C-alpha positions in Angstrom: 0.0 0.0 0.0 2.9 2.3 -0.8 2.9 5.3 -3.1 2.3 3.4 -6.4 -1.0 2.3 -7.9 -2.7 -0.6 -6.2 -3.7 -2.9 -9.1 -5.0 -5.9 -7.2 -7.6 -5.2 -4.5 -8.8 -8.8 -4.4 -9.2 -9.8 -0.7 -7.5 -6.6 0.7 -8.9 -5.7 4.1 -10.0 -2.1 3.8 -11.7 -0.1 6.6 -13.8 2.9 5.5 -14.2 5.5 8.2 -17.6 7.2 8.1 -20.7 6.8 6.0 -22.1 9.9 4.3 -21.4 11.5 0.9 -17.9 10.1 0.5 -17.9 6.9 2.7 -20.8 5.1 0.9 -19.3 5.6 -2.7 -15.8 4.6 -1.4 -17.2 1.4 0.2 -19.1 0.5 -2.9 -16.1 1.1 -5.2 -13.7 -0.9 -3.1 -16.2 -3.7 -2.7 -16.7 -3.7 -6.5 -12.9 -4.1 -6.9 -12.9 -7.2 -4.7 -11.7 -5.7 -1.4 -13.0 -7.0 1.9 -14.6 -3.8 3.2 -15.6 -2.9 6.8 -17.3 0.5 7.4 -17.0 2.0 10.9 -19.2 5.0 11.9 -19.5 7.0 15.1 -23.2 7.7 14.7 -26.1 5.2 14.8 -29.1 7.2 13.7 -31.9 6.4 11.2 -29.9 7.8 8.2 -26.8 5.7 9.2 -28.9 2.6 9.6 -30.5 3.1 6.2 -27.0 3.5 4.5 -25.7 0.5 6.5 -28.6 -1.7 5.3 -27.8 -0.7 1.7 -24.1 -1.6 2.0 -24.8 -4.8 4.0 -27.1 -6.0 1.2 -24.0 -5.9 -1.1 -21.8 -7.9 1.4 -20.1 -5.0 3.1 -19.6 -5.2 6.9 -20.8 -2.1 8.8 -20.2 -1.3 12.5 -22.3 1.6 13.7 -21.6 3.5 16.9 -18.0 2.4 17.0 -15.6 4.6 15.0 -12.7 4.3 17.4 -11.5 0.7 17.2 -9.4 -0.6 14.3 -11.0 -3.7 12.8 -8.7 -6.8 12.9 -6.6 -7.4 9.8 -7.1 -3.8 8.4 -4.5 -3.1 5.7 -5.7 0.4 4.7 -8.1 3.0 6.1 -10.1 5.2 3.7 -11.6 8.1 5.7 -14.3 10.6 5.1 -12.6 14.0 4.9 -14.4 15.5 7.9 -12.9 13.0 10.4 -10.4 14.9 12.5 -6.7 13.7 12.5 -6.7 13.3 16.3 -9.4 10.5 16.3 -8.4 7.3 18.2 -8.9 5.2 15.0 -6.0 7.0 13.4 -3.7 6.7 16.4 -4.4 2.9 16.3 -3.7 2.9 12.6 -0.4 4.8 13.1 0.6 2.3 15.9 -0.2 -0.6 13.6 1.6 0.9 10.5 -1.7 1.1 8.6 -1.9 3.9 6.0 -4.8 6.4 5.9 -6.2 7.8 2.7 -9.0 10.2 2.0 -11.6 9.8 -0.7 -9.5 12.1 -3.0 -6.4 10.0 -2.5 -8.4 6.8 -3.3 -9.7 8.4 -6.5 -6.2 9.6 -7.5 -4.9 6.0 -7.0 -7.8 4.4 -8.9 -7.4 6.5 -12.1 -7.1 4.5 -15.3 -3.9 4.7 -17.4 -3.9 7.8 -19.6 -6.7 9.3 -17.4 -7.7 13.0 -17.4 -5.4 15.6 -15.9 -6.6 17.4 -12.8 -6.7 21.2 -12.4 -7.1 21.7 -8.7 -8.6 24.7 -6.7 -8.5 25.3 -3.0 -8.7 28.3 -0.7 -10.8 29.6 2.1 -13.4 31.2 -0.1 -14.4 31.1 -3.8 -13.5 27.5 -4.5 -16.9 26.3 -5.9 -17.4 29.4 -8.1 -13.9 29.2 -9.5 -14.1 25.5 -10.3 -17.5 26.1 -12.0 -16.0 29.0 -14.0 -13.0 26.8 -14.9 -15.3 24.0 -16.1 -17.3 26.4 -18.2 -14.1 27.8 -19.8 -12.8 24.3 -20.5 -16.2 23.3 -22.1 -16.0 26.5 -24.3 -12.7 25.2 -25.5 -14.4 21.9 -26.6 -12.8 19.8 -23.9 -14.6 17.0 -22.2 -14.7 18.1 -18.5 -16.6 18.2 -15.3 -16.6 20.2 -12.1 -15.8 17.6 -9.4 -14.5 17.0 -5.9 -16.0 18.9 -2.9 -18.8 20.1 -5.2 -21.4 17.6 -6.2 -19.9 15.0 -8.6 -17.9 12.5 -6.6 -14.3 12.2 -7.8 -14.7 8.4 -7.4 -17.6 8.5 -9.8 -15.6 10.6 -12.2 -12.5 8.4 -12.3 -14.4 5.0 -12.2 -17.4 5.9 -14.5 -17.7 5.1 -18.2 -17.5 8.8 -19.3 -14.1 9.7 -20.6 -12.8 13.2 -19.7 -9.9 15.2 -21.1 -9.4 17.2 -17.9 -11.2 17.6 -14.6 -11.8 20.9 -12.7 -11.4 19.7 -9.1 -12.5 21.5 -5.9 -10.5 20.4 -2.9 -11.1 21.3 0.8 -8.3 21.5 3.4 -9.7 18.3 4.9 -9.5 16.4 1.6 -5.9 17.7 1.0 -4.8 16.6 4.5 -5.6 13.0 3.5 -4.3 13.1 -0.1 -0.5 12.7 0.2 0.2 11.4 -3.3 -2.0 13.8 -5.3 -0.1 15.5 -8.1 -2.1 18.0 -10.2 -1.3 19.3 -13.7 -1.7 22.8 -12.2 -3.4 24.2 -9.0 -4.5 27.4 -7.4 -4.8 28.6 -3.8 -7.3 31.4 -4.0 -6.8 33.0 -0.5 -6.1 32.0 3.1 -8.0 33.2 6.1 -8.6 31.5 9.5 -11.2 28.8 9.1 -11.7 25.2 10.4 -9.0 25.9 13.0 -10.9 23.6 15.4 -10.2 20.7 12.9 -6.6 21.6 11.9 -5.4 22.8 15.3 -3.6 25.9 14.1 -3.4 28.4 11.2 0.0 26.9 10.3 -1.4 23.4 10.0 -4.4 24.7 8.0 -2.1 26.6 5.6 0.2 23.5 5.3 -2.8 21.3 4.2 -3.9 23.9 1.7 -0.4 24.1 0.3 -0.4 20.4 -0.4 -2.3 21.2 -3.6 0.9 22.6 -5.2 3.0 19.4 -4.5 4.3 17.9 -7.7 2.5 20.4 -10.0 3.8 20.2 -13.6 2.8 23.4 -15.3 1.6 26.2 -13.0 1.1 27.1 -9.4 -1.5 29.9 -9.4 -1.4 32.2 -6.4 -3.2 35.4 -5.3 -0.8 38.4 -5.5 -2.9 40.2 -2.9 -2.5 37.4 -0.4 1.2 36.8 0.4 0.5 33.6 2.3 -0.6 31.9 -1.0 2.7 33.0 -2.7 4.7 31.6 0.3 3.0 28.2 -0.2 4.2 28.2 -3.8 7.8 28.9 -2.6 7.6 26.0 -0.2 6.2 23.5 -2.6 8.2 20.8 -4.2 7.1 21.0 -7.9 8.3 19.4 -11.1 11.2 21.1 -13.0 9.8 23.9 -15.2 6.6 24.5 -13.3 5.9 28.2 -13.0 4.5 30.5 -10.3 1.6 32.5 -11.9 -0.1 35.3 -9.9 -3.5 36.9 -10.3 -4.2 40.5 -9.3 -7.1 43.0 -9.5 -4.5 45.6 -10.6 -2.3 45.9 -13.6 -0.4 42.5 -14.0 3.3 42.2 -14.1 5.1 39.5 -16.2 3.8 36.0 -15.2 0.5 37.4 -13.9 -3.1 37.8 -15.0 -4.8 41.0 -14.0 -7.1 43.9 -15.0 -6.4 46.8 -17.3 -9.1 49.4 -18.3 -12.0 47.1 -17.8 -10.3 44.1 -19.4 -9.0 40.8 -18.0 -5.6 40.3 -19.4 -2.9 37.6 -19.4 0.8 38.4 -19.1 1.8 34.8 -18.2 0.9 32.5 -21.1 1.9 34.8 -24.0 5.0 35.2 -26.2 7.4 37.7 -24.7 5.4 38.3 -21.5 7.7 41.2 -20.5 6.3 43.4 -23.3 3.0 41.7 -24.4 -0.4 41.1 -22.9 -3.3 39.0 -24.2 -6.9 40.3 -23.8 -9.0 37.5 -22.3 -12.4 39.0 -21.5 -14.2 42.1 -20.4 -14.8 42.7 -16.6 -18.5 42.9 -17.6 -18.3 39.2 -18.8 -17.9 38.2 -15.1 -21.2 37.7 -13.3 -21.5 39.3 -10.7 -18.6 41.7 -11.3 -17.8 42.1 -7.6 -14.0 42.4 -6.9 -13.7 38.9 -5.3 -15.5 37.3 -8.1 -13.2 38.9 -10.7 -10.4 37.4 -8.7 -12.1 34.0 -9.0 -12.4 34.5 -12.8 -8.7 35.4 -13.1 -7.7 32.3 -11.1 -10.0 30.1 -13.3 -8.5 31.7 -16.4 -5.0 31.1 -15.2 -5.6 27.4 -14.8 -7.3 27.1 -18.1 -4.5 29.0 -19.9 -2.0 26.7 -18.1 -3.8 23.9 -19.8 -3.4 25.6 -23.2 -6.9 27.0 -23.6 -7.3 29.9 -26.2 -8.2 33.4 -25.0 -11.6 33.2 -26.8 -12.7 30.2 -24.7 -12.0 32.2 -21.5 -14.3 34.9 -22.7 -17.0 32.5 -23.9 -16.8 30.4 -20.7 -17.2 33.4 -18.4 -20.1 34.6 -20.5 -21.8 31.2 -20.3 -21.3 30.8 -16.6 -24.2 31.3 -14.1 -23.3 31.5 -10.5 -25.0 29.2 -7.9 -27.8 30.7 -5.8 -27.0 32.6 -2.6 -23.6 33.9 -3.9 -24.0 37.7 -4.2 -27.3 37.1 -5.8 -29.4 40.2 -6.6 -32.9 39.5 -5.3 -34.8 42.7 -6.1 -34.8 46.5 -6.1 -37.4 48.0 -3.8 -37.9 51.8 -3.6 -34.4 52.5 -4.9 -32.7 50.0 -2.5 -30.9 46.9 -3.9 -31.4 43.7 -1.9 -28.6 41.1 -2.3 -28.4 37.5 -0.9 -24.9 36.4 -0.1 -25.9 33.7 2.5 -22.9 31.7 1.3 -20.7 34.2 3.1 -20.4 31.9 6.1 -17.1 33.3 7.4 -15.5 36.7 8.0 -13.2 36.6 4.9 -16.2 35.9 2.6 -18.3 38.6 4.3 -15.5 41.2 3.9 -15.2 40.5 0.2 -18.9 40.8 -0.2 -19.1 44.1 1.7 -16.3 45.5 -0.4 -18.4 45.2 -3.5 -20.8 48.0 -2.3 -20.4 51.6 -1.2 -23.3 52.0 1.3 -24.6 48.9 3.0 -27.3 47.9 5.5 -25.7 44.7 6.7 -27.7 41.6 7.9 -25.3 39.4 9.8 -24.9 36.8 12.5 -25.4 33.0 13.2 -22.8 30.5 14.4 -19.3 32.1 14.6 -17.3 28.8 14.7 -14.7 30.5 16.9 -14.3 33.5 14.6 -13.5 37.1 15.7 -15.0 40.1 13.9 -12.8 43.1 14.7 -10.8 43.0 11.4 -14.0 42.6 9.3 -15.8 45.5 11.0 -12.8 47.8 11.0 -12.2 47.1 7.3 -15.9 47.7 6.4 -17.0 50.4 8.8 -17.0 53.2 6.3 -19.4 51.3 4.1 -22.0 50.6 6.8 -25.3 52.6 6.8 -26.6 50.2 9.5 -26.5 46.7 10.8 -29.2 44.2 11.7 -27.9 41.3 13.8 -29.5 37.8 14.1 -28.5 34.4 15.4 -26.7 32.9 18.4 -23.4 34.6 18.3 -24.6 38.1 17.2 -23.2 39.7 20.4 -19.6 39.1 19.0 -20.5 41.2 16.0 -22.3 43.8 18.1 -19.2 44.2 20.3 -16.9 44.6 17.3 -19.3 47.2 15.8 -19.3 49.1 19.1 -15.4 49.2 19.1 -14.8 50.0 15.4 -18.0 51.6 14.1 -19.7 53.2 17.1 -21.7 55.6 15.0 -23.4 52.9 12.9 -27.0 52.2 14.1 -27.4 48.5 15.1 -30.6 46.5 15.5 -30.1 43.4 17.7 -32.9 40.7 17.1 -33.1 38.3 20.0 -35.7 36.0 18.5 -34.4 32.9 16.7 -37.7 31.5 15.2 -38.4 31.3 11.5 -40.0 34.8 11.5 -36.7 36.4 12.5 -35.6 36.9 8.8 -38.8 38.7 8.0 -38.3 41.1 10.9 -34.7 41.6 10.0 -35.7 42.6 6.4 -38.3 45.0 7.8 -35.7 46.6 10.1 -33.2 46.8 7.3 -35.8 48.6 5.1 -36.2 51.2 7.9 -32.5 51.9 8.0 -31.9 51.9 4.2 -31.9 55.0 1.9 -32.3 55.1 -1.9 -29.0 54.0 -3.4 -28.1 51.7 -0.5 -27.7 47.9 -0.7 -29.2 45.7 1.9 -26.7 42.8 2.0 -27.2 39.4 3.7 -23.6 38.4 4.3 -23.8 36.7 7.7 -20.1 36.0 8.3 -21.4 33.0 10.3 -22.7 29.5 9.7 -26.5 29.1 9.6 -27.2 25.9 11.6 -28.3 27.7 14.8 -31.5 28.8 12.9 -31.6 27.2 9.5 -30.8 23.8 8.0 -28.1 25.3 5.8 -27.1 28.6 4.1 -29.4 27.8 1.2 -32.5 27.8 3.5 -31.2 31.0 5.1 -30.9 32.7 1.7 -34.3 31.4 0.6 -35.9 32.9 3.8 -34.2 36.3 3.0 -35.4 36.3 -0.6 -38.9 35.3 0.4 -39.0 38.2 3.0 -37.8 40.6 0.4 -40.5 39.5 -2.1 -43.1 40.0 0.6 -41.7 43.5 1.2 -41.9 44.3 -2.5 -45.5 43.0 -2.8 
């Protein structure tokens, strides 16, 4: 079970840690290859029992309610990405000399000979949008591709399925990268780095190190954010193949080996002849939807990866024009009495919320939820001059209220104590009272949603519904 491909899985004892979206496909795939699969799972609820019954009907052994003990004879563990590295199961595996792979590592090892290249994207925010933009650009170039990974299509399905791809646009989380030691992408991008998931990684250094794994062994380009030095540092530390280049993206005028913006145009000074003197026009800023600064950065990162793969400039333009962002990502809901209402419920951390706020000049900000250990001083200090008012909801709203008191004491704040389903409607009414024509009311919570809503989609839906009731 070393670093090479495993060609014969017949009779190998593999333990899959965790059911869920990655565990079930991994167990099925390994069983189909002839491995003796045991699934262990901490939980023992109705959903787990349903998944267990499905796997047991195939001949897979499932142990519910015991994710800590290493099953006898285990030769390999394949873990769900969310399992923390300090779990007892992994300590037992380490003591027994048993390797641990994640679902991404498994998919990488199971690729067929001559399989599609991977263009990989990670970062604290913007991964999904960038990967979807990248897939749209690759499609516009006539390539067989899919957006896969931490995004919908399972990587295992992509590498084991019958569909043949030229190249895959792969979204990777820090969790997935932690458990993918032998992944070697054609080219990769780290979009940005901000504190997130520190409870899982243990420190910012460990989080950054796991993100930086995406650059290991890159062949053509390591794409970094020129405005985020930490991403460039990760490129410097990476062990890449001879000839692999560092390519930056910037919202300013690009230098040689960068992509950037000049007079309303996205331009490339990295993948052109004589890059010290020449630049290639790729698209207009208005081709990016929405044309918020952080989304233009996403488009430049996607363009850099596509250009590293040899895609023509016209495909970058066509791909960006064809792309429609997912719901709840800086989505314009309505204009009511001269006020724009924008749903960015996907802004579940402070870094994303700050990028969102930076897109507007005068904002009534709806924020709050589960802080996940975040602090809000930097966000509020950076955004204070844009704030017309703030309406705070959710369990950890006091943390934001205190940051506002420290850094934006003149901004009027409405603090909503209620946490029932009617809260969003009240928040929207309070925001309307604070807003003036020309303002934007922005739902960019800077927090997770699970204290009040099933997920950020449901939170965004509640906001949009409340805005529609207002307009009516």
